[in-house]
Backbone as JSON Lines, residues from 0, in Angstrom:
{"i":0,"aa":"M","n":[72.17,67.82,74.9],"ca":[73.23,68.83,74.98],"c":[73.0,69.69,76.22]}
{"i":1,"aa":"S","n":[74.02,69.81,77.04],"ca":[73.88,70.58,78.27],"c":[73.95,72.07,77.98]}
{"i":2,"aa":"M","n":[73.24,72.83,78.8],"ca":[73.24,74.28,78.65],"c":[74.54,74.86,79.23]}
{"i":3,"aa":"P","n":[75.12,75.87,78.57],"ca":[76.33,76.48,79.12],"c":[76.05,77.18,80.44]}
{"i":4,"aa":"F","n":[77.03,77.2,81.31],"ca":[76.88,77.85,82.61],"c":[76.78,79.36,82.4]}
{"i":5,"aa":"Y","n":[75.78,79.99,82.99],"ca":[75.54,81.42,82.78],"c":[75.73,82.19,84.08]}
{"i":6,"aa":"V","n":[76.48,83.29,83.98],"ca":[76.61,84.23,85.09],"c":[76.29,85.61,84.53]}
{"i":7,"aa":"S","n":[75.45,86.34,85.23],"ca":[75.04,87.66,84.73],"c":[76.23,88.62,84.75]}
{"i":8,"aa":"P","n":[76.26,89.58,83.82],"ca":[77.35,90.57,83.81],"c":[77.47,91.32,85.13]}
{"i":9,"aa":"E","n":[76.32,91.61,85.76],"ca":[76.36,92.32,87.04],"c":[77.1,91.51,88.1]}
{"i":10,"aa":"Q","n":[76.86,90.19,88.12],"ca":[77.52,89.34,89.1],"c":[79.01,89.23,88.81]}
{"i":11,"aa":"V","n":[79.38,89.15,87.54],"ca":[80.8,89.1,87.17],"c":[81.52,90.34,87.65]}
{"i":12,"aa":"M","n":[80.94,91.52,87.4],"ca":[81.57,92.78,87.82],"c":[81.67,92.86,89.34]}
{"i":13,"aa":"K","n":[80.61,92.4,90.03],"ca":[80.63,92.43,91.49],"c":[81.72,91.52,92.04]}
{"i":14,"aa":"D","n":[81.85,90.33,91.46],"ca":[82.87,89.39,91.93],"c":[84.28,89.94,91.69]}
{"i":15,"aa":"R","n":[84.49,90.57,90.54],"ca":[85.8,91.15,90.26],"c":[86.12,92.29,91.23]}
{"i":16,"aa":"A","n":[85.11,93.12,91.5],"ca":[85.31,94.23,92.43],"c":[85.63,93.72,93.84]}
{"i":17,"aa":"D","n":[84.9,92.72,94.29],"ca":[85.15,92.15,95.62],"c":[86.56,91.55,95.69]}
{"i":18,"aa":"Y","n":[86.95,90.86,94.64],"ca":[88.29,90.26,94.58],"c":[89.36,91.33,94.69]}
{"i":19,"aa":"A","n":[89.23,92.41,93.92],"ca":[90.23,93.47,93.93],"c":[90.27,94.17,95.29]}
{"i":20,"aa":"R","n":[89.11,94.46,95.86],"ca":[89.07,95.15,97.15],"c":[89.7,94.33,98.26]}
{"i":21,"aa":"K","n":[89.47,93.01,98.24],"ca":[90.07,92.15,99.27],"c":[91.59,92.14,99.15]}
{"i":22,"aa":"G","n":[92.09,92.11,97.92],"ca":[93.54,92.13,97.72],"c":[94.15,93.42,98.2]}
{"i":23,"aa":"I","n":[93.5,94.54,97.91],"ca":[94.0,95.84,98.32],"c":[93.94,95.98,99.84]}
{"i":24,"aa":"A","n":[92.87,95.47,100.45],"ca":[92.7,95.61,101.9],"c":[93.79,94.89,102.69]}
{"i":25,"aa":"R","n":[94.42,93.88,102.07],"ca":[95.49,93.16,102.77],"c":[96.77,94.0,102.86]}
{"i":26,"aa":"G","n":[96.88,95.02,102.02],"ca":[98.08,95.86,102.01],"c":[98.02,96.96,103.05]}
{"i":27,"aa":"R","n":[99.12,97.69,103.14],"ca":[99.21,98.8,104.1],"c":[98.83,100.1,103.41]}
{"i":28,"aa":"S","n":[98.27,101.02,104.21],"ca":[97.72,102.24,103.65],"c":[98.8,103.28,103.35]}
{"i":29,"aa":"L","n":[98.36,104.34,102.68],"ca":[99.24,105.41,102.22],"c":[98.43,106.71,102.21]}
{"i":30,"aa":"V","n":[99.07,107.82,102.59],"ca":[98.38,109.11,102.56],"c":[99.25,110.14,101.85]}
{"i":31,"aa":"A","n":[98.59,111.06,101.16],"ca":[99.26,112.22,100.56],"c":[98.61,113.46,101.14]}
{"i":32,"aa":"L","n":[99.43,114.42,101.55],"ca":[98.93,115.63,102.19],"c":[99.52,116.85,101.52]}
{"i":33,"aa":"E","n":[98.67,117.81,101.2],"ca":[99.19,119.1,100.75],"c":[99.71,119.86,101.97]}
{"i":34,"aa":"Y","n":[100.89,120.46,101.83],"ca":[101.41,121.3,102.9],"c":[101.82,122.64,102.28]}
{"i":35,"aa":"A","n":[102.36,123.53,103.07],"ca":[102.57,124.91,102.63],"c":[103.44,125.01,101.39]}
{"i":36,"aa":"D","n":[104.43,124.12,101.24],"ca":[105.39,124.24,100.15],"c":[105.31,123.11,99.14]}
{"i":37,"aa":"G","n":[104.21,122.35,99.14],"ca":[104.1,121.27,98.16],"c":[103.19,120.16,98.61]}
{"i":38,"aa":"V","n":[103.6,118.93,98.35],"ca":[102.82,117.74,98.71],"c":[103.76,116.7,99.31]}
{"i":39,"aa":"V","n":[103.36,116.1,100.42],"ca":[104.14,115.03,101.03],"c":[103.32,113.74,100.99]}
{"i":40,"aa":"I","n":[103.99,112.63,100.69],"ca":[103.35,111.31,100.61],"c":[103.99,110.42,101.66]}
{"i":41,"aa":"V","n":[103.18,109.86,102.53],"ca":[103.66,109.02,103.62],"c":[103.02,107.64,103.49]}
{"i":42,"aa":"A","n":[103.87,106.61,103.46],"ca":[103.37,105.23,103.31],"c":[104.01,104.35,104.37]}
{"i":43,"aa":"E","n":[103.24,103.41,104.87],"ca":[103.8,102.39,105.76],"c":[104.45,101.33,104.89]}
{"i":44,"aa":"N","n":[105.77,101.19,105.01],"ca":[106.5,100.28,104.13],"c":[107.8,99.86,104.82]}
{"i":45,"aa":"P","n":[107.89,98.62,105.3],"ca":[109.11,98.19,105.99],"c":[110.29,97.95,105.06]}
{"i":46,"aa":"S","n":[110.06,97.84,103.75],"ca":[111.14,97.57,102.81],"c":[111.93,98.84,102.53]}
{"i":47,"aa":"R","n":[113.25,98.69,102.41],"ca":[114.11,99.83,102.08],"c":[114.4,99.92,100.58]}
{"i":48,"aa":"T","n":[113.98,98.93,99.8],"ca":[114.3,98.91,98.38],"c":[113.07,98.8,97.47]}
{"i":49,"aa":"L","n":[111.97,98.25,97.98],"ca":[110.75,98.12,97.18],"c":[109.85,99.31,97.5]}
{"i":50,"aa":"Y","n":[109.89,100.32,96.62],"ca":[109.24,101.59,96.91],"c":[107.79,101.62,96.47]}
{"i":51,"aa":"K","n":[106.95,102.22,97.3],"ca":[105.57,102.51,96.93],"c":[105.44,103.91,96.31]}
{"i":52,"aa":"V","n":[106.38,104.78,96.61],"ca":[106.34,106.18,96.18],"c":[107.54,106.45,95.3]}
{"i":53,"aa":"S","n":[107.31,107.02,94.12],"ca":[108.41,107.24,93.18],"c":[108.15,108.48,92.34]}
{"i":54,"aa":"E","n":[109.21,108.96,91.72],"ca":[109.1,110.05,90.77],"c":[108.72,109.49,89.4]}
{"i":55,"aa":"I","n":[107.83,110.19,88.69],"ca":[107.51,109.83,87.31],"c":[108.14,110.82,86.33]}
{"i":56,"aa":"Y","n":[108.0,112.11,86.65],"ca":[108.53,113.14,85.76],"c":[108.91,114.35,86.6]}
{"i":57,"aa":"D","n":[109.22,115.45,85.94],"ca":[109.82,116.6,86.62],"c":[109.1,116.99,87.92]}
{"i":58,"aa":"R","n":[107.81,117.21,87.86],"ca":[107.07,117.68,89.03],"c":[105.93,116.72,89.39]}
{"i":59,"aa":"I","n":[106.08,115.46,88.97],"ca":[105.01,114.48,89.13],"c":[105.52,113.26,89.89]}
{"i":60,"aa":"A","n":[104.72,112.79,90.84],"ca":[105.05,111.59,91.61],"c":[103.94,110.56,91.45]}
{"i":61,"aa":"F","n":[104.32,109.31,91.7],"ca":[103.41,108.16,91.62],"c":[103.45,107.43,92.95]}
{"i":62,"aa":"A","n":[102.29,106.98,93.41],"ca":[102.23,106.15,94.61],"c":[101.21,105.05,94.38]}
{"i":63,"aa":"G","n":[101.46,103.88,94.95],"ca":[100.55,102.77,94.76],"c":[100.44,101.9,96.0]}
{"i":64,"aa":"V","n":[99.29,101.26,96.17],"ca":[99.09,100.27,97.21],"c":[98.46,99.04,96.58]}
{"i":65,"aa":"G","n":[98.63,97.9,97.24],"ca":[98.09,96.66,96.71],"c":[99.21,95.73,96.3]}
{"i":66,"aa":"K","n":[99.03,95.07,95.17],"ca":[99.99,94.08,94.69],"c":[101.18,94.79,94.06]}
{"i":67,"aa":"Y","n":[102.37,94.57,94.62],"ca":[103.54,95.36,94.23],"c":[103.87,95.23,92.76]}
{"i":68,"aa":"N","n":[103.91,94.0,92.23],"ca":[104.33,93.84,90.83],"c":[103.37,94.51,89.86]}
{"i":69,"aa":"E","n":[102.09,94.63,90.25],"ca":[101.1,95.25,89.37],"c":[101.24,96.77,89.36]}
{"i":70,"aa":"F","n":[101.35,97.4,90.53],"ca":[101.49,98.86,90.47],"c":[102.89,99.27,90.03]}
{"i":71,"aa":"Q","n":[103.87,98.39,90.19],"ca":[105.2,98.69,89.67],"c":[105.2,98.7,88.13]}
{"i":72,"aa":"S","n":[104.49,97.77,87.53],"ca":[104.4,97.74,86.06],"c":[103.67,98.98,85.55]}
{"i":73,"aa":"L","n":[102.67,99.44,86.29],"ca":[101.97,100.67,85.92],"c":[102.89,101.87,86.03]}
{"i":74,"aa":"K","n":[103.7,101.91,87.07],"ca":[104.64,103.02,87.24],"c":[105.62,103.09,86.07]}
{"i":75,"aa":"V","n":[106.19,101.95,85.71],"ca":[107.16,101.9,84.6],"c":[106.51,102.36,83.3]}
{"i":76,"aa":"A","n":[105.28,101.92,83.06],"ca":[104.56,102.36,81.86],"c":[104.33,103.86,81.87]}
{"i":77,"aa":"G","n":[104.04,104.42,83.04],"ca":[103.84,105.86,83.15],"c":[105.11,106.65,82.89]}
{"i":78,"aa":"V","n":[106.24,106.15,83.39],"ca":[107.52,106.8,83.13],"c":[107.81,106.83,81.64]}
{"i":79,"aa":"R","n":[107.58,105.7,80.96],"ca":[107.84,105.63,79.52],"c":[106.92,106.57,78.75]}
{"i":80,"aa":"L","n":[105.65,106.61,79.14],"ca":[104.7,107.49,78.47],"c":[105.09,108.96,78.65]}
{"i":81,"aa":"A","n":[105.47,109.33,79.87],"ca":[105.86,110.71,80.15],"c":[107.13,111.09,79.38]}
{"i":82,"aa":"D","n":[108.12,110.2,79.38],"ca":[109.36,110.47,78.65],"c":[109.11,110.65,77.15]}
{"i":83,"aa":"L","n":[108.27,109.79,76.6],"ca":[107.99,109.86,75.17],"c":[107.26,111.16,74.81]}
{"i":84,"aa":"K","n":[106.27,111.52,75.61],"ca":[105.52,112.74,75.33],"c":[106.4,113.97,75.49]}
{"i":85,"aa":"G","n":[107.24,113.98,76.54],"ca":[108.15,115.1,76.75],"c":[109.17,115.24,75.64]}
{"i":86,"aa":"F","n":[109.6,114.11,75.09],"ca":[110.57,114.13,74.0],"c":[109.93,114.58,72.69]}
{"i":87,"aa":"Q","n":[108.74,114.07,72.4],"ca":[108.06,114.39,71.15],"c":[107.55,115.82,71.1]}
{"i":88,"aa":"Y","n":[107.1,116.33,72.24],"ca":[106.49,117.66,72.27],"c":[107.34,118.59,73.14]}
{"i":89,"aa":"S","n":[106.96,118.74,74.37],"ca":[107.69,119.61,75.31],"c":[107.53,119.04,76.71]}
{"i":90,"aa":"R","n":[108.51,119.3,77.56],"ca":[108.42,118.81,78.93],"c":[107.21,119.42,79.63]}
{"i":91,"aa":"D","n":[106.83,120.64,79.26],"ca":[105.68,121.29,79.88],"c":[104.36,120.63,79.5]}
{"i":92,"aa":"D","n":[104.36,119.83,78.42],"ca":[103.14,119.17,77.99],"c":[102.82,117.92,78.82]}
{"i":93,"aa":"V","n":[103.76,117.46,79.63],"ca":[103.53,116.28,80.47],"c":[102.89,116.74,81.78]}
{"i":94,"aa":"D","n":[101.7,116.26,82.06],"ca":[101.04,116.65,83.29],"c":[100.37,115.45,83.95]}
{"i":95,"aa":"A","n":[99.99,115.64,85.21],"ca":[99.4,114.55,86.0],"c":[98.06,114.12,85.44]}
{"i":96,"aa":"K","n":[97.28,115.05,84.92],"ca":[95.96,114.71,84.41],"c":[96.05,113.75,83.22]}
{"i":97,"aa":"G","n":[96.99,114.01,82.3],"ca":[97.16,113.12,81.16],"c":[97.58,111.73,81.57]}
{"i":98,"aa":"L","n":[98.52,111.66,82.52],"ca":[98.97,110.35,83.01],"c":[97.84,109.63,83.74]}
{"i":99,"aa":"A","n":[97.09,110.36,84.56],"ca":[95.99,109.75,85.31],"c":[94.92,109.21,84.37]}
{"i":100,"aa":"N","n":[94.63,109.94,83.3],"ca":[93.65,109.45,82.32],"c":[94.14,108.16,81.66]}
{"i":101,"aa":"A","n":[95.43,108.11,81.32],"ca":[95.99,106.89,80.72],"c":[95.89,105.71,81.68]}
{"i":102,"aa":"Y","n":[96.21,105.94,82.96],"ca":[96.1,104.88,83.97],"c":[94.64,104.43,84.12]}
{"i":103,"aa":"A","n":[93.71,105.38,84.15],"ca":[92.3,105.04,84.32],"c":[91.81,104.18,83.16]}
{"i":104,"aa":"Q","n":[92.22,104.51,81.95],"ca":[91.82,103.71,80.79],"c":[92.4,102.3,80.86]}
{"i":105,"aa":"T","n":[93.67,102.2,81.26],"ca":[94.31,100.87,81.36],"c":[93.63,100.01,82.42]}
{"i":106,"aa":"L","n":[93.42,100.58,83.6],"ca":[92.8,99.81,84.68],"c":[91.35,99.45,84.34]}
{"i":107,"aa":"G","n":[90.62,100.36,83.7],"ca":[89.26,100.07,83.29],"c":[89.19,98.96,82.26]}
{"i":108,"aa":"Q","n":[90.14,98.96,81.33],"ca":[90.19,97.91,80.3],"c":[90.49,96.56,80.92]}
{"i":109,"aa":"V","n":[91.46,96.52,81.83],"ca":[91.81,95.26,82.49],"c":[90.63,94.76,83.33]}
{"i":110,"aa":"F","n":[90.0,95.65,84.07],"ca":[88.88,95.25,84.94],"c":[87.72,94.68,84.13]}
{"i":111,"aa":"T","n":[87.46,95.26,82.98],"ca":[86.3,94.85,82.18],"c":[86.55,93.59,81.37]}
{"i":112,"aa":"H","n":[87.77,93.46,80.83],"ca":[88.0,92.43,79.81],"c":[88.89,91.27,80.26]}
{"i":113,"aa":"E","n":[89.69,91.46,81.3],"ca":[90.58,90.38,81.73],"c":[89.92,89.52,82.8]}
{"i":114,"aa":"M","n":[90.41,88.3,82.94],"ca":[89.86,87.39,83.93],"c":[90.09,87.9,85.35]}
{"i":115,"aa":"K","n":[91.3,88.4,85.61],"ca":[91.64,88.88,86.95],"c":[91.93,90.38,86.91]}
{"i":116,"aa":"P","n":[91.24,91.18,87.71],"ca":[91.52,92.62,87.75],"c":[92.82,92.9,88.51]}
{"i":117,"aa":"Y","n":[93.38,94.08,88.3],"ca":[94.54,94.51,89.09],"c":[94.09,94.78,90.52]}
{"i":118,"aa":"E","n":[94.89,94.31,91.47],"ca":[94.6,94.53,92.89],"c":[95.4,95.75,93.36]}
{"i":119,"aa":"V","n":[95.08,96.9,92.82],"ca":[95.85,98.11,93.11],"c":[94.94,99.33,93.2]}
{"i":120,"aa":"E","n":[95.42,100.32,93.95],"ca":[94.95,101.7,93.87],"c":[96.19,102.55,93.67]}
{"i":121,"aa":"I","n":[96.09,103.55,92.81],"ca":[97.27,104.38,92.56],"c":[96.92,105.86,92.7]}
{"i":122,"aa":"L","n":[97.97,106.64,92.89],"ca":[97.84,108.09,93.05],"c":[98.87,108.76,92.16]}
{"i":123,"aa":"V","n":[98.42,109.75,91.39],"ca":[99.32,110.56,90.57],"c":[99.22,111.99,91.09]}
{"i":124,"aa":"V","n":[100.36,112.56,91.47],"ca":[100.4,113.87,92.11],"c":[101.31,114.81,91.34]}
{"i":125,"aa":"Q","n":[100.83,116.01,91.11],"ca":[101.67,117.04,90.49],"c":[101.69,118.27,91.4]}
{"i":126,"aa":"V","n":[102.89,118.75,91.71],"ca":[103.01,119.93,92.55],"c":[102.96,121.17,91.67]}
{"i":127,"aa":"G","n":[102.37,122.24,92.21],"ca":[102.29,123.49,91.48],"c":[103.63,124.2,91.41]}
{"i":128,"aa":"T","n":[103.64,125.32,90.71],"ca":[104.84,126.15,90.58],"c":[104.69,127.39,91.45]}
{"i":129,"aa":"E","n":[105.74,128.18,91.52],"ca":[105.67,129.42,92.28],"c":[104.63,130.36,91.67]}
{"i":130,"aa":"E","n":[104.5,130.35,90.34],"ca":[103.52,131.21,89.67],"c":[102.1,130.67,89.81]}
{"i":131,"aa":"N","n":[101.97,129.34,89.78],"ca":[100.65,128.69,89.92],"c":[100.77,127.59,90.97]}
{"i":132,"aa":"P","n":[100.56,127.93,92.25],"ca":[100.83,126.98,93.33],"c":[99.81,125.86,93.5]}
{"i":133,"aa":"E","n":[98.8,125.79,92.66],"ca":[97.76,124.76,92.81],"c":[98.31,123.37,92.5]}
{"i":134,"aa":"N","n":[98.11,122.44,93.42],"ca":[98.55,121.06,93.24],"c":[97.43,120.22,92.63]}
{"i":135,"aa":"Q","n":[97.8,119.06,92.06],"ca":[96.83,118.13,91.5],"c":[97.04,116.75,92.11]}
{"i":136,"aa":"L","n":[95.97,116.16,92.63],"ca":[96.0,114.82,93.2],"c":[94.92,113.98,92.53]}
{"i":137,"aa":"F","n":[95.33,112.96,91.77],"ca":[94.39,112.08,91.08],"c":[94.5,110.68,91.66]}
{"i":138,"aa":"H","n":[93.39,110.22,92.23],"ca":[93.29,108.91,92.86],"c":[92.56,107.98,91.9]}
{"i":139,"aa":"I","n":[93.21,106.89,91.47],"ca":[92.62,105.97,90.5],"c":[92.41,104.62,91.16]}
{"i":140,"aa":"L","n":[91.18,104.1,91.07],"ca":[90.83,102.82,91.68],"c":[91.1,101.67,90.72]}
{"i":141,"aa":"Y","n":[90.94,100.46,91.25],"ca":[91.22,99.21,90.52],"c":[90.39,99.06,89.26]}
{"i":142,"aa":"D","n":[89.22,99.71,89.2],"ca":[88.33,99.56,88.05],"c":[88.43,100.73,87.07]}
{"i":143,"aa":"G","n":[89.4,101.61,87.29],"ca":[89.58,102.75,86.4],"c":[88.86,104.01,86.84]}
{"i":144,"aa":"T","n":[88.11,103.95,87.93],"ca":[87.45,105.16,88.45],"c":[88.51,106.16,88.89]}
{"i":145,"aa":"M","n":[88.38,107.4,88.41],"ca":[89.38,108.43,88.73],"c":[88.73,109.55,89.52]}
{"i":146,"aa":"M","n":[89.39,109.96,90.6],"ca":[88.88,111.02,91.45],"c":[89.92,112.13,91.57]}
{"i":147,"aa":"D","n":[89.47,113.36,91.4],"ca":[90.32,114.53,91.57],"c":[90.15,115.01,93.01]}
{"i":148,"aa":"E","n":[91.18,114.87,93.83],"ca":[91.05,115.15,95.26],"c":[91.81,116.4,95.65]}
{"i":149,"aa":"E","n":[91.4,116.99,96.76],"ca":[92.02,118.2,97.28],"c":[92.43,117.98,98.73]}
{"i":150,"aa":"R","n":[93.43,118.71,99.17],"ca":[93.95,118.73,100.54],"c":[94.68,117.45,100.9]}
{"i":151,"aa":"F","n":[94.02,116.3,100.77],"ca":[94.67,115.04,101.09],"c":[94.02,113.91,100.31]}
{"i":152,"aa":"S","n":[94.71,112.79,100.26],"ca":[94.19,111.58,99.6],"c":[94.66,110.37,100.4]}
{"i":153,"aa":"V","n":[93.81,109.36,100.49],"ca":[94.12,108.15,101.26],"c":[93.9,106.93,100.37]}
{"i":154,"aa":"L","n":[94.87,106.03,100.35],"ca":[94.78,104.79,99.57],"c":[94.95,103.61,100.5]}
{"i":155,"aa":"G","n":[94.33,102.49,100.16],"ca":[94.58,101.26,100.9],"c":[93.4,100.79,101.71]}
{"i":156,"aa":"G","n":[93.64,99.71,102.44],"ca":[92.58,99.0,103.13],"c":[91.87,99.79,104.21]}
{"i":157,"aa":"Q","n":[92.59,100.67,104.91],"ca":[91.99,101.42,106.02],"c":[91.64,102.85,105.6]}
{"i":158,"aa":"A","n":[91.39,103.05,104.32],"ca":[91.21,104.4,103.79],"c":[90.05,105.14,104.45]}
{"i":159,"aa":"E","n":[88.95,104.45,104.7],"ca":[87.78,105.13,105.26],"c":[88.06,105.67,106.66]}
{"i":160,"aa":"T","n":[88.66,104.83,107.51],"ca":[88.96,105.25,108.87],"c":[89.99,106.38,108.89]}
{"i":161,"aa":"I","n":[91.04,106.23,108.09],"ca":[92.09,107.26,108.04],"c":[91.53,108.56,107.47]}
{"i":162,"aa":"G","n":[90.68,108.45,106.45],"ca":[90.08,109.65,105.86],"c":[89.25,110.42,106.87]}
{"i":163,"aa":"E","n":[88.5,109.71,107.72],"ca":[87.71,110.38,108.75],"c":[88.6,111.11,109.75]}
{"i":164,"aa":"T","n":[89.72,110.49,110.12],"ca":[90.65,111.13,111.05],"c":[91.27,112.38,110.43]}
{"i":165,"aa":"L","n":[91.68,112.29,109.16],"ca":[92.27,113.44,108.49],"c":[91.25,114.56,108.33]}
{"i":166,"aa":"E","n":[90.01,114.21,108.05],"ca":[88.96,115.23,107.9],"c":[88.85,116.05,109.17]}
{"i":167,"aa":"A","n":[89.05,115.4,110.31],"ca":[88.93,116.09,111.6],"c":[90.19,116.86,111.97]}
{"i":168,"aa":"E","n":[91.37,116.35,111.56],"ca":[92.62,116.92,112.07],"c":[93.42,117.73,111.06]}
{"i":169,"aa":"Y","n":[93.13,117.58,109.77],"ca":[93.91,118.29,108.76],"c":[93.56,119.77,108.73]}
{"i":170,"aa":"T","n":[94.58,120.61,108.63],"ca":[94.39,122.05,108.44],"c":[95.29,122.51,107.3]}
{"i":171,"aa":"G","n":[94.88,123.53,106.6],"ca":[95.66,124.05,105.49],"c":[96.92,124.76,105.97]}
{"i":172,"aa":"G","n":[97.92,124.85,105.08],"ca":[99.14,125.58,105.4],"c":[100.07,124.88,106.37]}
{"i":173,"aa":"L","n":[100.0,123.55,106.45],"ca":[100.89,122.8,107.35],"c":[102.35,122.97,106.93]}
{"i":174,"aa":"S","n":[103.23,122.94,107.91],"ca":[104.66,122.86,107.62],"c":[105.0,121.42,107.24]}
{"i":175,"aa":"L","n":[106.2,121.21,106.68],"ca":[106.62,119.85,106.34],"c":[106.65,118.97,107.58]}
{"i":176,"aa":"V","n":[107.16,119.5,108.68],"ca":[107.25,118.73,109.92],"c":[105.85,118.28,110.36]}
{"i":177,"aa":"D","n":[104.9,119.22,110.39],"ca":[103.55,118.9,110.85],"c":[102.85,117.92,109.9]}
{"i":178,"aa":"A","n":[103.09,118.08,108.58],"ca":[102.46,117.19,107.61],"c":[102.99,115.76,107.77]}
{"i":179,"aa":"V","n":[104.3,115.6,107.94],"ca":[104.88,114.27,108.11],"c":[104.39,113.65,109.41]}
{"i":180,"aa":"K","n":[104.34,114.43,110.48],"ca":[103.85,113.91,111.76],"c":[102.4,113.47,111.67]}
{"i":181,"aa":"L","n":[101.58,114.27,110.98],"ca":[100.17,113.9,110.84],"c":[100.02,112.64,110.0]}
{"i":182,"aa":"G","n":[100.8,112.54,108.93],"ca":[100.75,111.33,108.11],"c":[101.14,110.09,108.89]}
{"i":183,"aa":"A","n":[102.21,110.19,109.68],"ca":[102.64,109.05,110.49],"c":[101.59,108.72,111.57]}
{"i":184,"aa":"K","n":[100.97,109.74,112.12],"ca":[99.98,109.53,113.18],"c":[98.76,108.77,112.67]}
{"i":185,"aa":"V","n":[98.23,109.17,111.5],"ca":[97.0,108.54,111.01],"c":[97.26,107.12,110.49]}
{"i":186,"aa":"L","n":[98.49,106.8,110.13],"ca":[98.8,105.45,109.67],"c":[98.96,104.47,110.83]}
{"i":187,"aa":"A","n":[99.2,104.99,112.03],"ca":[99.39,104.12,113.19],"c":[98.04,103.53,113.63]}
{"i":188,"aa":"P","n":[98.04,102.3,114.15],"ca":[96.79,101.72,114.66],"c":[96.22,102.57,115.78]}
{"i":189,"aa":"A","n":[94.89,102.63,115.86],"ca":[94.24,103.47,116.86],"c":[94.61,103.07,118.28]}
{"i":190,"aa":"D","n":[94.82,101.77,118.5],"ca":[95.14,101.29,119.85],"c":[96.55,100.72,119.93]}
{"i":191,"aa":"G","n":[97.42,101.15,119.01],"ca":[98.78,100.61,118.99],"c":[99.84,101.69,119.08]}
{"i":192,"aa":"D","n":[101.09,101.27,118.96],"ca":[102.21,102.19,119.04],"c":[102.36,102.96,117.74]}
{"i":193,"aa":"P","n":[103.0,104.14,117.77],"ca":[103.28,104.89,116.54],"c":[104.16,104.07,115.59]}
{"i":194,"aa":"V","n":[104.01,104.32,114.31],"ca":[104.84,103.63,113.33],"c":[106.24,104.22,113.36]}
{"i":195,"aa":"P","n":[107.29,103.42,113.6],"ca":[108.65,103.98,113.66],"c":[109.12,104.46,112.29]}
{"i":196,"aa":"A","n":[110.1,105.35,112.31],"ca":[110.62,105.92,111.06],"c":[111.13,104.83,110.13]}
{"i":197,"aa":"S","n":[111.69,103.76,110.68],"ca":[112.23,102.68,109.85],"c":[111.15,101.92,109.1]}
{"i":198,"aa":"Q","n":[109.87,102.09,109.49],"ca":[108.76,101.4,108.84],"c":[107.98,102.33,107.92]}
{"i":199,"aa":"L","n":[108.48,103.55,107.74],"ca":[107.78,104.53,106.91],"c":[108.59,104.85,105.66]}
{"i":200,"aa":"E","n":[107.88,105.11,104.59],"ca":[108.48,105.62,103.36],"c":[107.85,106.98,103.08]}
{"i":201,"aa":"V","n":[108.68,107.99,102.9],"ca":[108.18,109.35,102.72],"c":[108.84,109.99,101.5]}
{"i":202,"aa":"G","n":[108.01,110.51,100.61],"ca":[108.49,111.27,99.47],"c":[107.81,112.63,99.47]}
{"i":203,"aa":"V","n":[108.48,113.63,98.96],"ca":[107.93,114.98,98.98],"c":[108.16,115.64,97.62]}
{"i":204,"aa":"L","n":[107.14,116.35,97.15],"ca":[107.24,117.21,95.98],"c":[107.33,118.64,96.49]}
{"i":205,"aa":"E","n":[108.49,119.26,96.34],"ca":[108.71,120.61,96.85],"c":[108.56,121.62,95.72]}
{"i":206,"aa":"R","n":[107.66,122.57,95.92],"ca":[107.35,123.55,94.89],"c":[108.57,124.35,94.46]}
{"i":207,"aa":"S","n":[109.47,124.64,95.38],"ca":[110.59,125.54,95.1],"c":[111.77,124.86,94.41]}
{"i":208,"aa":"R","n":[111.76,123.53,94.35],"ca":[112.89,122.86,93.72],"c":[112.87,123.06,92.21]}
{"i":209,"aa":"P","n":[114.02,123.34,91.59],"ca":[114.05,123.55,90.14],"c":[113.82,122.24,89.39]}
{"i":210,"aa":"R","n":[112.95,122.28,88.42],"ca":[112.61,121.19,87.51],"c":[112.18,119.93,88.24]}
{"i":211,"aa":"R","n":[113.13,119.14,88.75],"ca":[112.77,117.88,89.4],"c":[112.41,118.14,90.86]}
{"i":212,"aa":"A","n":[111.1,118.17,91.13],"ca":[110.61,118.59,92.44],"c":[110.6,117.47,93.47]}
{"i":213,"aa":"F","n":[110.74,116.21,93.03],"ca":[110.6,115.08,93.95],"c":[111.91,114.79,94.68]}
{"i":214,"aa":"R","n":[111.79,114.5,95.95],"ca":[112.93,113.95,96.68],"c":[112.41,112.99,97.74]}
{"i":215,"aa":"R","n":[113.25,112.04,98.07],"ca":[112.9,111.02,99.05],"c":[113.5,111.4,100.4]}
{"i":216,"aa":"I","n":[112.7,111.34,101.45],"ca":[113.18,111.64,102.8],"c":[113.7,110.35,103.42]}
{"i":217,"aa":"R","n":[114.99,110.31,103.67],"ca":[115.62,109.11,104.21],"c":[115.39,108.99,105.72]}
{"i":218,"aa":"T","n":[115.75,107.83,106.28],"ca":[115.42,107.51,107.65],"c":[115.98,108.51,108.65]}
{"i":219,"aa":"G","n":[117.23,108.95,108.47],"ca":[117.83,109.89,109.41],"c":[117.07,111.21,109.46]}
{"i":220,"aa":"E","n":[116.78,111.77,108.29],"ca":[116.02,113.02,108.25],"c":[114.61,112.81,108.78]}
{"i":221,"aa":"L","n":[114.02,111.66,108.46],"ca":[112.66,111.38,108.91],"c":[112.58,111.3,110.43]}
{"i":222,"aa":"E","n":[113.58,110.67,111.05],"ca":[113.6,110.61,112.51],"c":[113.68,112.0,113.11]}
{"i":223,"aa":"S","n":[114.46,112.89,112.48],"ca":[114.55,114.27,112.96],"c":[113.22,114.99,112.84]}
{"i":224,"aa":"L","n":[112.52,114.78,111.71],"ca":[111.24,115.44,111.51],"c":[110.2,114.94,112.52]}
{"i":225,"aa":"L","n":[110.18,113.63,112.74],"ca":[109.2,113.06,113.68],"c":[109.5,113.46,115.12]}
{"i":226,"aa":"G","n":[110.77,113.69,115.41],"ca":[111.15,114.05,116.77],"c":[111.15,115.55,117.03]}
{"i":227,"aa":"A","n":[110.91,116.34,115.96],"ca":[110.96,117.79,116.12],"c":[109.8,118.3,116.96]}
């Protein structure tokens, strides 16, 4: 009788992590920046209909990089969870931390127990209110690791390089124009041309907007902001 093939748990986890990281690295990066009046999310995305950045609930946005169908299914699940909780309890009871915890548990379960891990990184962002202007940025990795970030967050294959650039160039209290310009600048290749407005997807959570704080910045407005 032949012995069954054995692979150590450590090697299995390492192989799954390498697989997920390689899949994510093939995608385009995304940055979220706190600015004076909220949070802006800038992603390199040539598609006009397949969005990386979306609204989940009143003051909460979702962003994802990696395999589109996987982070899209996570987004839909988050919308349903938020709607159900808001309906059963109160709209004020829906927050980014609760959604981020649910995402972390789901991704951790898939990474540990399924044959193939999700090839995604996601971001859940909640903008503060006029009374409490503190924003929340939760970055969740493919294995369920959750990080509470401040000032800015970077997702995707070039995250380390972009993060170093933002660390050097980011300043607090940016205007929307400056935040969008900085986001577009750091997404551009170091030795290449700037990313045109038609290749960017930008969403913003504005603190002053009533209830639904998210809005999408379309190409015409984006060109004006980049040219300002």
